[in-house]
KOLVEXRO-818619 format. One record per atom (N, C-alpha, C): residue in three letters; x, y, z. Coordinates in pm, 1 decimal. Last residue first. Example, Ala and Ser with C-alpha at 12.3 -4.5 7.8 and 13.67 -1.06 7.14 Angstrom:
REM residues 2
code; X; Y; Z
SER; 1285.0; -225.0; 708.0 $
SER; 1367.0; -106.0; 714.0 $
SER; 1290.0; 3.0; 787.0 $
ALA; 1319.0; -569.0; 780.0 $
ALA; 1230.0; -450.0; 780.0 $
ALA; 1320.0; -330.0; 780.0 $
//
This chain:
REM residues 189
code; X; Y; Z
UNK; -379.6; -1074.0; -691.1 $
UNK; -287.6; -1073.8; -576.3 $
UNK; -357.4; -1086.5; -445.4 $
UNK; -581.9; -1070.2; -876.7 $
UNK; -496.5; -1188.5; -874.2 $
UNK; -405.4; -1192.2; -751.5 $
UNK; -686.9; -818.8; -841.7 $
UNK; -771.5; -934.7; -812.5 $
UNK; -687.3; -1061.0; -798.4 $
UNK; -472.7; -663.8; -931.8 $
UNK; -512.5; -654.8; -790.6 $
UNK; -600.9; -772.7; -750.5 $
UNK; -472.1; -732.1; -1202.6 $
UNK; -356.7; -766.5; -1120.0 $
UNK; -394.4; -763.7; -971.7 $
UNK; -720.5; -622.8; -1278.1 $
UNK; -691.2; -764.8; -1299.6 $
UNK; -576.7; -811.0; -1209.1 $
UNK; -680.3; -350.3; -1222.1 $
UNK; -785.6; -424.9; -1153.1 $
UNK; -759.6; -575.0; -1161.4 $
UNK; -475.9; -297.5; -1406.6 $
UNK; -448.5; -283.2; -1263.9 $
UNK; -552.8; -359.3; -1182.5 $
UNK; -615.9; -339.7; -1642.0 $
UNK; -503.4; -426.9; -1610.0 $
UNK; -468.0; -417.0; -1462.0 $
UNK; -801.8; -132.0; -1626.7 $
UNK; -848.0; -270.9; -1633.8 $
UNK; -736.6; -367.8; -1596.1 $
UNK; -626.9; 89.0; -1628.4 $
UNK; -715.2; 64.6; -1513.5 $
UNK; -762.6; -79.9; -1510.7 $
UNK; -511.1; 63.2; -1882.4 $
UNK; -425.5; 58.0; -1763.2 $
UNK; -509.1; 28.4; -1639.1 $
UNK; -741.5; 91.1; -2042.9 $
UNK; -661.6; -32.4; -2047.7 $
UNK; -573.6; -46.3; -1923.9 $
UNK; -826.1; 352.6; -1974.9 $
UNK; -914.8; 237.4; -1955.1 $
UNK; -835.6; 106.9; -1951.1 $
UNK; -601.0; 499.3; -2057.2 $
UNK; -642.1; 500.0; -1917.2 $
UNK; -731.2; 380.1; -1887.4 $
UNK; -607.1; 453.8; -2334.5 $
UNK; -492.3; 409.8; -2254.6 $
UNK; -530.1; 399.7; -2106.9 $
UNK; -848.2; 584.6; -2392.7 $
UNK; -835.2; 440.7; -2417.7 $
UNK; -717.9; 383.3; -2336.6 $
UNK; -774.1; 845.1; -2333.1 $
UNK; -882.0; 781.4; -2255.3 $
UNK; -877.8; 630.0; -2272.1 $
UNK; -580.5; 880.8; -2530.4 $
UNK; -541.1; 885.6; -2389.7 $
UNK; -647.3; 822.2; -2300.7 $
UNK; -744.4; 867.2; -2758.7 $
UNK; -638.7; 769.0; -2738.8 $
UNK; -594.6; 765.5; -2592.7 $
UNK; -910.1; 1094.5; -2724.8 $
UNK; -966.9; 958.4; -2731.0 $
UNK; -863.0; 849.4; -2706.0 $
UNK; -707.8; 1313.2; -2714.1 $
UNK; -790.4; 1272.4; -2599.6 $
UNK; -851.1; 1132.4; -2612.4 $
UNK; -579.8; 1400.9; -2942.7 $
UNK; -515.7; 1296.1; -2863.3 $
UNK; -605.0; 1240.4; -2752.1 $
UNK; -740.2; 1605.5; -3046.0 $
UNK; -712.8; 1486.8; -3128.2 $
UNK; -660.1; 1371.0; -3043.8 $
UNK; -725.1; 1799.1; -2845.3 $
UNK; -852.8; 1733.9; -2876.6 $
UNK; -831.5; 1603.6; -2951.9 $
UNK; -453.7; 1874.3; -2866.2 $
UNK; -505.6; 1816.1; -2741.4 $
UNK; -635.6; 1740.5; -2768.3 $
UNK; -450.9; 1979.0; -3130.1 $
UNK; -363.7; 1867.3; -3092.3 $
UNK; -420.2; 1796.9; -2968.6 $
UNK; -633.4; 2191.1; -3101.3 $
UNK; -662.5; 2080.0; -3192.2 $
UNK; -577.3; 1957.3; -3159.3 $
UNK; -497.0; 2354.2; -2919.1 $
UNK; -629.5; 2302.5; -2885.4 $
UNK; -664.7; 2181.7; -2972.8 $
UNK; -272.6; 2414.0; -3073.1 $
UNK; -256.1; 2340.1; -2948.2 $
UNK; -389.9; 2278.9; -2907.4 $
UNK; -395.1; 2559.1; -3280.5 $
UNK; -318.2; 2437.9; -3311.1 $
UNK; -300.2; 2351.4; -3186.0 $
UNK; -502.0; 2777.7; -3149.0 $
UNK; -593.4; 2682.3; -3211.0 $
UNK; -521.2; 2550.8; -3241.4 $
UNK; -375.4; 2884.3; -2840.8 $
UNK; -346.1; 2854.2; -2980.3 $
UNK; -444.7; 2750.5; -3034.3 $
UNK; -479.9; 2865.5; -2583.3 $
UNK; -486.4; 2991.9; -2656.7 $
UNK; -471.5; 2966.9; -2806.1 $
UNK; -689.7; 2618.5; -2428.8 $
UNK; -565.2; 2658.6; -2493.8 $
UNK; -583.9; 2788.6; -2570.3 $
UNK; -927.2; 2526.1; -2318.9 $
UNK; -875.6; 2656.2; -2276.0 $
UNK; -743.4; 2697.9; -2338.4 $
UNK; -1000.3; 2276.0; -2430.3 $
UNK; -1101.4; 2378.9; -2406.7 $
UNK; -1041.1; 2517.9; -2387.6 $
UNK; -769.1; 2138.8; -2453.9 $
UNK; -862.5; 2133.1; -2566.2 $
UNK; -967.7; 2242.3; -2553.5 $
UNK; -663.3; 2177.2; -2198.4 $
UNK; -603.1; 2247.2; -2312.4 $
UNK; -694.4; 2246.5; -2434.1 $
UNK; -833.5; 2010.3; -2044.5 $
UNK; -821.5; 2153.1; -2014.8 $
UNK; -766.5; 2229.9; -2135.0 $
UNK; -778.3; 1764.2; -2164.0 $
UNK; -914.8; 1819.2; -2167.1 $
UNK; -912.2; 1969.2; -2143.1 $
UNK; -508.1; 1740.9; -2097.2 $
UNK; -545.2; 1753.0; -2238.5 $
UNK; -688.0; 1806.5; -2252.9 $
UNK; -532.6; 1714.6; -1817.7 $
UNK; -456.5; 1826.1; -1875.6 $
UNK; -494.3; 1848.1; -2021.9 $
UNK; -686.2; 1476.8; -1788.4 $
UNK; -731.3; 1605.6; -1730.9 $
UNK; -662.1; 1724.4; -1799.4 $
UNK; -520.2; 1294.9; -1924.4 $
UNK; -656.6; 1318.4; -1971.3 $
UNK; -707.6; 1452.3; -1917.6 $
UNK; -287.5; 1305.6; -1764.1 $
UNK; -283.7; 1350.9; -1903.0 $
UNK; -423.6; 1380.5; -1955.1 $
UNK; -378.6; 1196.7; -1519.6 $
UNK; -327.7; 1334.2; -1525.3 $
UNK; -330.6; 1388.6; -1668.2 $
UNK; -443.1; 939.6; -1608.6 $
UNK; -545.5; 1022.8; -1544.4 $
UNK; -504.4; 1169.3; -1553.0 $
UNK; -190.4; 859.6; -1696.2 $
UNK; -295.3; 881.3; -1795.4 $
UNK; -415.3; 956.6; -1736.9 $
UNK; -52.5; 841.0; -1452.5 $
UNK; -5.5; 932.8; -1557.0 $
UNK; -116.4; 961.8; -1657.4 $
UNK; -203.7; 638.0; -1322.1 $
UNK; -193.1; 773.7; -1266.4 $
UNK; -152.5; 875.1; -1373.5 $
UNK; -161.8; 417.3; -1497.3 $
UNK; -296.4; 465.6; -1466.3 $
UNK; -292.0; 609.6; -1416.2 $
UNK; 115.4; 398.1; -1491.6 $
UNK; 46.6; 422.5; -1619.3 $
UNK; -93.4; 475.1; -1594.7 $
UNK; 159.3; 339.5; -1221.4 $
UNK; 206.8; 466.3; -1277.2 $
UNK; 137.2; 498.4; -1409.0 $
UNK; 49.6; 83.1; -1207.7 $
UNK; -3.0; 191.1; -1123.8 $
UNK; 35.9; 327.9; -1179.9 $
UNK; 218.1; -53.1; -1388.7 $
UNK; 73.7; -42.6; -1413.1 $
UNK; 13.9; 73.5; -1334.5 $
UNK; 473.5; -23.5; -1262.9 $
UNK; 448.7; 24.5; -1398.9 $
UNK; 299.7; 46.4; -1422.3 $
UNK; 437.8; -151.3; -1017.1 $
UNK; 473.1; -9.3; -1021.0 $
UNK; 443.1; 50.2; -1158.2 $
UNK; 380.4; -413.4; -1106.1 $
UNK; 283.7; -338.4; -1024.9 $
UNK; 311.4; -188.2; -1029.3 $
UNK; 617.9; -477.3; -1247.0 $
UNK; 487.5; -479.5; -1313.5 $
UNK; 385.8; -394.6; -1237.7 $
UNK; 812.7; -459.9; -1041.8 $
UNK; 818.2; -371.3; -1157.8 $
UNK; 681.0; -362.3; -1223.2 $
UNK; 722.6; -666.0; -879.8 $
UNK; 729.9; -529.6; -826.1 $
UNK; 736.7; -427.0; -937.8 $
UNK; 763.0; -889.2; -1033.7 $
UNK; 625.1; -844.1; -1015.1 $
UNK; 621.1; -703.7; -956.9 $
UNK; 1085.1; -789.2; -1155.5 $
UNK; 982.0; -890.2; -1133.7 $
UNK; 843.7; -829.4; -1120.2 $
UNK; 1217.9; -486.9; -1007.7 $
UNK; 1222.9; -600.8; -1099.0 $
UNK; 1108.9; -695.8; -1065.1 $
UNK; 1305.6; -136.0; -990.7 $
UNK; 1232.0; -255.2; -949.1 $
UNK; 1250.7; -366.9; -1051.4 $
UNK; 1414.1; 79.9; -1105.8 $
UNK; 1495.5; 14.4; -1003.3 $
UNK; 1431.2; -115.9; -957.3 $
UNK; 1221.0; 183.7; -1271.6 $
UNK; 1321.0; 94.8; -1331.8 $
UNK; 1417.7; 34.6; -1230.3 $
UNK; 1073.4; 351.1; -1101.3 $
UNK; 1014.4; 227.7; -1154.1 $
UNK; 1121.5; 132.2; -1204.1 $
UNK; 1255.5; 559.7; -1041.0 $
UNK; 1188.9; 484.2; -934.1 $
UNK; 1136.6; 350.8; -987.1 $
UNK; 1323.3; 659.0; -1295.1 $
UNK; 1425.8; 598.1; -1210.5 $
UNK; 1363.8; 512.0; -1100.7 $
UNK; 1073.6; 761.0; -1379.5 $
UNK; 1143.2; 658.5; -1456.5 $
UNK; 1243.8; 584.2; -1368.4 $
UNK; 1030.1; 955.7; -1182.1 $
UNK; 935.5; 844.4; -1198.1 $
UNK; 1003.8; 729.3; -1270.9 $
UNK; 1247.4; 1125.5; -1235.9 $
UNK; 1235.7; 1060.9; -1104.7 $
UNK; 1141.1; 941.1; -1111.3 $
UNK; 1179.4; 1210.4; -1492.3 $
UNK; 1302.5; 1133.8; -1474.1 $
UNK; 1298.5; 1059.5; -1340.4 $
UNK; 950.2; 1357.9; -1436.5 $
UNK; 939.2; 1236.4; -1517.4 $
UNK; 1063.1; 1148.6; -1502.9 $
UNK; 1065.4; 1566.5; -1289.1 $
UNK; 964.3; 1480.1; -1226.8 $
UNK; 949.1; 1349.8; -1304.4 $
UNK; 1245.5; 1680.4; -1485.1 $
UNK; 1292.4; 1625.4; -1358.2 $
UNK; 1192.5; 1529.4; -1295.1 $
UNK; 1171.5; 1570.3; -1821.6 $
UNK; 1171.6; 1669.8; -1715.2 $
UNK; 1209.7; 1602.2; -1584.0 $
UNK; 1375.8; 1399.7; -2057.6 $
UNK; 1272.2; 1396.4; -1955.0 $
UNK; 1286.2; 1515.2; -1860.5 $
UNK; 1469.7; 1584.8; -2352.0 $
UNK; 1499.8; 1495.3; -2240.8 $
UNK; 1385.1; 1501.7; -2140.4 $
UNK; 1410.9; 1778.0; -2522.7 $
UNK; 1453.8; 1651.8; -2583.7 $
UNK; 1496.4; 1551.2; -2477.6 $
UNK; 1126.3; 1993.9; -2506.6 $
UNK; 1246.5; 1936.8; -2446.3 $
UNK; 1283.6; 1807.7; -2518.3 $
UNK; 1028.7; 2216.3; -2769.6 $
UNK; 1004.2; 2095.9; -2691.2 $
UNK; 1134.5; 2047.4; -2628.1 $
UNK; 888.5; 2525.6; -2839.6 $
UNK; 1013.4; 2452.4; -2821.9 $
UNK; 981.6; 2334.9; -2730.7 $
UNK; 672.7; 2684.1; -3070.9 $
UNK; 690.2; 2600.5; -2952.6 $
UNK; 824.6; 2528.7; -2955.2 $
UNK; 575.9; 2843.0; -3271.7 $
UNK; 695.0; 2890.3; -3200.7 $
UNK; 721.1; 2807.9; -3075.2 $
UNK; 482.5; 2609.6; -3531.1 $
UNK; 453.6; 2721.6; -3439.9 $
UNK; 585.0; 2766.1; -3376.3 $
UNK; 564.6; 2397.0; -3671.9 $
UNK; 475.1; 2489.8; -3741.0 $
UNK; 442.8; 2612.9; -3657.2 $
UNK; 708.0; 2245.7; -3495.4 $
UNK; 779.8; 2300.4; -3611.2 $
UNK; 696.0; 2401.9; -3687.7 $
UNK; 506.7; 2168.7; -3318.5 $
UNK; 610.6; 2261.0; -3273.3 $
UNK; 684.2; 2323.5; -3390.6 $
UNK; 364.4; 1987.1; -3479.8 $
UNK; 299.8; 2108.5; -3429.3 $
UNK; 405.4; 2212.1; -3390.3 $
UNK; 562.7; 1792.2; -3504.1 $
UNK; 511.2; 1859.3; -3624.1 $
UNK; 445.2; 1991.3; -3585.2 $
UNK; 582.4; 1716.6; -3237.1 $
UNK; 699.5; 1776.6; -3303.0 $
UNK; 658.9; 1847.8; -3431.7 $
UNK; 329.9; 1604.5; -3205.6 $
UNK; 366.5; 1723.4; -3127.5 $
UNK; 487.1; 1793.5; -3189.6 $
UNK; 350.1; 1383.8; -3374.6 $
UNK; 248.2; 1487.1; -3400.6 $
UNK; 281.8; 1616.9; -3328.8 $
UNK; 554.8; 1247.0; -3238.2 $
UNK; 574.8; 1290.4; -3377.3 $
UNK; 476.3; 1401.3; -3413.6 $
UNK; 419.2; 1195.9; -3000.7 $
UNK; 537.8; 1282.0; -2999.3 $
UNK; 567.8; 1332.9; -3139.9 $
UNK; 224.7; 1020.9; -3091.7 $
UNK; 183.1; 1148.4; -3032.4 $
UNK; 299.3; 1246.0; -3030.9 $
UNK; 393.2; 811.4; -3168.3 $
UNK; 314.9; 882.3; -3270.2 $
UNK; 266.6; 1017.6; -3217.6 $
UNK; 484.4; 743.8; -2915.3 $
UNK; 582.5; 780.9; -3018.0 $
UNK; 511.3; 858.5; -3129.6 $
UNK; 249.8; 666.0; -2797.8 $
UNK; 311.1; 792.0; -2752.5 $
UNK; 423.2; 835.9; -2845.8 $
UNK; 207.7; 425.7; -2935.6 $
UNK; 110.8; 535.1; -2946.8 $
UNK; 171.5; 668.6; -2905.0 $
UNK; 435.0; 275.9; -2853.7 $
UNK; 410.1; 304.8; -2995.5 $
UNK; 316.1; 423.8; -3013.1 $
UNK; 394.9; 269.6; -2574.1 $
UNK; 517.3; 327.2; -2631.2 $
UNK; 495.8; 364.3; -2777.7 $
UNK; 146.7; 137.7; -2557.9 $
UNK; 161.6; 274.9; -2508.0 $
UNK; 284.4; 341.8; -2567.7 $
UNK; 212.1; -115.6; -2670.7 $
UNK; 110.7; -29.3; -2731.5 $
UNK; 127.3; 115.8; -2687.9 $
UNK; 409.5; -203.8; -2489.9 $
UNK; 441.4; -189.2; -2632.1 $
UNK; 341.0; -96.5; -2700.6 $
UNK; 263.0; -211.0; -2251.2 $
UNK; 380.3; -123.5; -2263.3 $
UNK; 415.4; -100.0; -2409.3 $
UNK; 73.7; -409.6; -2306.7 $
UNK; 30.2; -272.1; -2280.9 $
UNK; 146.6; -175.5; -2302.3 $
UNK; 251.2; -628.1; -2332.1 $
UNK; 164.3; -589.6; -2443.4 $
UNK; 116.9; -445.2; -2426.8 $
UNK; 365.1; -637.4; -2077.1 $
UNK; 450.2; -614.9; -2194.3 $
UNK; 368.0; -568.2; -2313.8 $
UNK; 136.0; -695.5; -1930.5 $
UNK; 207.3; -569.8; -1905.3 $
UNK; 297.3; -537.4; -2024.2 $
UNK; 77.4; -946.5; -2034.0 $
UNK; -20.2; -837.5; -2048.5 $
UNK; 44.6; -702.1; -2026.1 $
UNK; 293.0; -1102.3; -1954.4 $
UNK; 275.2; -1075.2; -2097.1 $
UNK; 176.6; -960.1; -2121.9 $
UNK; 482.5; -1007.9; -1673.2 $
UNK; 349.3; -1038.4; -1725.3 $
UNK; 341.7; -1008.0; -1874.8 $
UNK; 729.3; -909.6; -1616.6 $
UNK; 712.6; -1054.6; -1617.5 $
UNK; 579.5; -1095.1; -1678.9 $
UNK; 937.4; -649.9; -1748.7 $
UNK; 806.6; -698.3; -1703.2 $
UNK; 801.1; -850.2; -1710.3 $
UNK; 1184.3; -578.2; -1865.1 $
UNK; 1177.7; -613.9; -1723.7 $
UNK; 1045.8; -674.1; -1678.0 $
UNK; 1165.5; -522.7; -2141.5 $
UNK; 1277.4; -601.3; -2090.1 $
UNK; 1251.0; -658.0; -1950.9 $
UNK; 936.4; -376.6; -2168.5 $
UNK; 957.2; -486.7; -2263.1 $
UNK; 1070.9; -578.1; -2215.4 $
UNK; 979.8; -179.0; -1979.7 $
UNK; 882.1; -284.5; -1952.0 $
UNK; 898.6; -402.5; -2045.9 $
UNK; 1162.1; -15.0; -2113.9 $
UNK; 1202.8; -83.5; -1991.5 $
UNK; 1109.0; -199.7; -1961.1 $
UNK; 998.0; 77.8; -2321.0 $
UNK; 1120.2; 0.4; -2350.9 $
UNK; 1163.8; -80.4; -2229.1 $
UNK; 812.0; 215.7; -2165.6 $
UNK; 770.3; 105.1; -2251.3 $
UNK; 887.6; 16.2; -2286.9 $
UNK; 965.6; 415.5; -2055.9 $
UNK; 913.4; 312.5; -1966.7 $
UNK; 863.5; 192.1; -2045.8 $
UNK; 1014.0; 560.9; -2295.5 $
UNK; 1124.6; 501.7; -2220.3 $
UNK; 1077.4; 392.4; -2125.2 $
UNK; 749.7; 635.4; -2368.4 $
UNK; 835.2; 561.0; -2461.3 $
UNK; 946.7; 488.6; -2385.7 $
UNK; 665.0; 780.3; -2144.5 $
UNK; 590.5; 662.6; -2188.8 $
UNK; 675.4; 574.3; -2280.0 $
UNK; 855.7; 986.5; -2144.7 $
UNK; 846.5; 894.2; -2031.4 $
UNK; 775.8; 765.9; -2073.5 $
UNK; 790.9; 1116.6; -2383.3 $
UNK; 922.5; 1053.4; -2369.5 $
UNK; 922.7; 952.8; -2254.2 $
UNK; 538.9; 1213.7; -2308.9 $
UNK; 551.4; 1117.3; -2418.9 $
UNK; 684.3; 1042.4; -2410.5 $
UNK; 618.7; 1391.1; -2106.7 $
UNK; 530.9; 1277.8; -2073.6 $
UNK; 537.0; 1171.2; -2183.1 $
UNK; 764.2; 1575.0; -2259.8 $
UNK; 832.7; 1498.0; -2155.9 $
UNK; 750.4; 1374.8; -2117.0 $
UNK; 552.9; 1673.8; -2418.9 $
UNK; 670.3; 1610.2; -2480.7 $
UNK; 743.6; 1523.5; -2379.2 $
UNK; 385.8; 1783.1; -2223.6 $
UNK; 337.4; 1673.6; -2308.0 $
UNK; 454.0; 1600.1; -2373.2 $
UNK; 545.5; 1990.0; -2123.0 $
UNK; 505.1; 1879.2; -2035.8 $
UNK; 461.9; 1758.0; -2118.1 $
UNK; 560.5; 2151.0; -2354.2 $
UNK; 682.7; 2097.5; -2293.1 $
UNK; 651.3; 1978.8; -2203.1 $
UNK; 289.9; 2209.7; -2395.7 $
UNK; 366.8; 2142.3; -2500.3 $
UNK; 493.0; 2078.5; -2442.4 $
UNK; 225.1; 2342.2; -2151.0 $
UNK; 158.1; 2218.3; -2191.6 $
UNK; 241.1; 2141.2; -2293.9 $
UNK; 388.4; 2569.6; -2168.3 $
UNK; 409.2; 2472.7; -2061.2 $
UNK; 345.8; 2338.5; -2097.9 $
UNK; 271.3; 2693.4; -2390.5 $
UNK; 412.5; 2655.9; -2394.9 $
UNK; 443.5; 2550.9; -2288.0 $
UNK; 12.8; 2739.6; -2295.2 $
UNK; 32.2; 2656.0; -2413.9 $
UNK; 176.3; 2605.7; -2421.4 $
UNK; 72.9; 2911.0; -2081.1 $
UNK; 11.1; 2781.8; -2054.6 $
UNK; 27.5; 2687.6; -2173.6 $
UNK; 190.9; 3136.4; -2216.8 $
UNK; 262.7; 3062.0; -2114.4 $
UNK; 205.7; 2922.5; -2093.3 $
UNK; 92.1; 3314.8; -2401.4 $
UNK; 112.0; 3176.4; -2446.4 $
UNK; 181.8; 3088.4; -2342.1 $
UNK; 53.0; 3592.7; -2401.5 $
UNK; -41.1; 3507.1; -2331.1 $
UNK; -28.4; 3359.1; -2370.5 $
UNK; 146.8; 3718.4; -2731.7 $
UNK; 148.9; 3715.3; -2585.4 $
UNK; 48.7; 3612.8; -2532.2 $
UNK; 359.6; 3777.1; -3000.4 $
UNK; 246.8; 3697.1; -2951.6 $
UNK; 257.0; 3688.9; -2799.8 $
UNK; 578.2; 3884.7; -3129.5 $
UNK; 468.3; 3973.9; -3093.5 $
UNK; 344.1; 3901.4; -3044.8 $
UNK; 793.8; 3728.9; -3164.7 $
UNK; 699.3; 3731.3; -3277.3 $
UNK; 578.9; 3820.7; -3247.9 $
UNK; 908.9; 3750.3; -2918.3 $
UNK; 980.3; 3808.7; -3031.8 $
UNK; 890.8; 3819.0; -3154.5 $
UNK; 720.1; 3600.6; -2775.2 $
UNK; 732.4; 3744.5; -2751.1 $
UNK; 804.8; 3813.9; -2865.4 $
UNK; 772.7; 3344.9; -2878.6 $
UNK; 640.5; 3405.4; -2897.0 $
UNK; 648.8; 3556.5; -2879.9 $
UNK; 1036.6; 3310.7; -2788.1 $
UNK; 1008.6; 3313.7; -2932.0 $
UNK; 872.5; 3375.3; -2960.8 $
UNK; 989.8; 3312.3; -2510.1 $
UNK; 1078.9; 3411.0; -2571.2 $
UNK; 1051.4; 3422.5; -2721.2 $
UNK; 828.2; 3086.6; -2487.2 $
UNK; 773.7; 3219.2; -2453.0 $
UNK; 858.3; 3328.5; -2515.9 $
UNK; 1015.6; 2887.2; -2559.8 $
UNK; 893.2; 2908.6; -2637.6 $
UNK; 838.2; 3048.2; -2614.1 $
UNK; 1200.8; 2913.0; -2353.7 $
UNK; 1243.8; 2937.0; -2492.1 $
UNK; 1123.2; 2961.4; -2582.1 $
UNK; 1038.3; 2841.0; -2136.1 $
UNK; 1095.5; 2974.8; -2143.1 $
UNK; 1142.1; 3009.4; -2284.7 $
UNK; 982.8; 2570.5; -2202.4 $
UNK; 874.9; 2668.5; -2187.1 $
UNK; 929.4; 2810.5; -2203.6 $
UNK; 1239.6; 2460.0; -2194.4 $
UNK; 1164.8; 2461.3; -2321.3 $
UNK; 1052.8; 2564.5; -2316.0 $
UNK; 1297.8; 2496.5; -1920.0 $
UNK; 1381.9; 2557.7; -2023.2 $
UNK; 1307.7; 2566.9; -2156.2 $
UNK; 1100.8; 2342.1; -1796.0 $
UNK; 1106.8; 2487.0; -1771.7 $
UNK; 1188.4; 2557.1; -1879.7 $
UNK; 1175.0; 2089.3; -1894.5 $
UNK; 1041.9; 2143.8; -1923.2 $
UNK; 1043.2; 2295.3; -1906.4 $
UNK; 1430.6; 2049.3; -1790.0 $
UNK; 1414.1; 2058.4; -1936.1 $
UNK; 1277.8; 2114.8; -1974.9 $
UNK; 1531.8; 2252.9; -1517.4 $
UNK; 1450.6; 2142.4; -1565.9 $
UNK; 1426.9; 2158.9; -1716.4 $
UNK; 1647.6; 2472.4; -1409.2 $
UNK; 1731.9; 2389.4; -1494.0 $
UNK; 1659.0; 2265.1; -1546.7 $
UNK; 1440.5; 2590.7; -1254.4 $
UNK; 1493.3; 2660.0; -1372.5 $
UNK; 1579.2; 2573.9; -1464.2 $
UNK; 1192.3; 2338.5; -1186.6 $
UNK; 1308.3; 2415.8; -1145.5 $
UNK; 1366.6; 2481.1; -1270.4 $
UNK; 839.5; 2327.5; -1209.7 $
UNK; 970.7; 2308.6; -1270.5 $
UNK; 1076.0; 2397.8; -1206.9 $
UNK; 605.6; 2139.5; -1101.7 $
UNK; 656.9; 2271.4; -1068.1 $
UNK; 804.5; 2264.7; -1103.8 $
UNK; 393.2; 1964.6; -1331.8 $
UNK; 516.0; 1980.0; -1255.0 $
UNK; 538.8; 2124.6; -1214.4 $
UNK; 181.4; 1784.0; -1424.1 $
UNK; 162.1; 1917.2; -1367.3 $
UNK; 278.7; 1947.6; -1274.7 $
UNK; 261.4; 1535.0; -1496.0 $
UNK; 229.0; 1628.3; -1602.6 $
UNK; 210.0; 1769.8; -1549.8 $
UNK; 365.4; 1424.0; -1234.1 $
UNK; 417.4; 1402.0; -1367.7 $
UNK; 386.8; 1508.8; -1468.8 $
UNK; 266.0; 1420.2; -985.0 $
UNK; 351.2; 1534.0; -1019.0 $
UNK; 396.7; 1530.7; -1162.9 $
UNK; 145.7; 1176.6; -981.3 $
UNK; 60.0; 1295.0; -985.6 $
UNK; 139.9; 1419.0; -1020.6 $
UNK; 360.4; 1007.2; -948.0 $
UNK; 298.4; 1015.4; -1079.5 $
UNK; 211.1; 1139.2; -1090.2 $
UNK; 412.1; 1039.5; -675.6 $
UNK; 514.6; 1075.8; -773.7 $
UNK; 452.2; 1095.5; -911.1 $
UNK; 173.8; 944.3; -571.1 $
UNK; 213.9; 1082.5; -545.1 $
UNK; 319.1; 1128.5; -644.2 $
UNK; 183.9; 679.2; -666.5 $
UNK; 75.0; 768.1; -703.5 $
UNK; 110.2; 914.2; -683.2 $
UNK; 408.2; 584.1; -533.0 $
UNK; 410.9; 592.2; -679.4 $
UNK; 300.9; 685.8; -727.7 $
UNK; 307.8; 602.3; -270.9 $
UNK; 428.2; 675.3; -310.9 $
UNK; 433.2; 691.7; -461.8 $
UNK; 87.9; 426.9; -283.8 $
UNK; 67.3; 568.8; -251.7 $
UNK; 187.0; 651.5; -296.9 $
UNK; 220.0; 186.0; -343.2 $
UNK; 115.7; 237.2; -432.6 $
UNK; 93.7; 386.8; -409.6 $
UNK; 385.8; 159.7; -119.9 $
UNK; 445.9; 175.5; -252.1 $
UNK; 345.2; 235.6; -348.6 $
UNK; 195.1; 125.0; 80.8 $
UNK; 283.1; 241.3; 85.8 $
UNK; 345.3; 267.1; -50.1 $
UNK; 83.0; -119.4; 0.0 $
UNK; 0.0; 0.0; 0.0 $
UNK; 87.2; 125.5; 0.0 $
//
């Protein structure tokens, strides 16, 4: 129970991070804002933060998917990890296309909170890894669904709003699959 709560608290910080100045998310956000200001565009702080957080979250999903393919013991966890990694790779490609068409800068490395989540999960092995991975996937996708819903409705940039709206069905599907797998594992234990 303590592990579940700890992982949940760490995962909750995943997409809604309070970034330190040297964090890759904070740096990308600041570079985006600077470019927007140079282009005479204002009020883009939330869009810039969302794009940076989304990129880091996608990178986390991809990296944890790779780790799960090697470390997970459950075939169901490996299958979920492969699907999530592939889907988030496509989401990252879409986000990079969006960034190249706008003044958004994306981090090319995990943000501090995402790096901590990655390190915490990958130190585990066996069923401990599977449980931590599944729990984190559920928590991360709950956070992503909330954040993407907010941006789909409240983003300033039409491109950012469209990106968030487009990704929501897939993120909801991921959340459902992670929740179902977590329920299955909890029933078995």
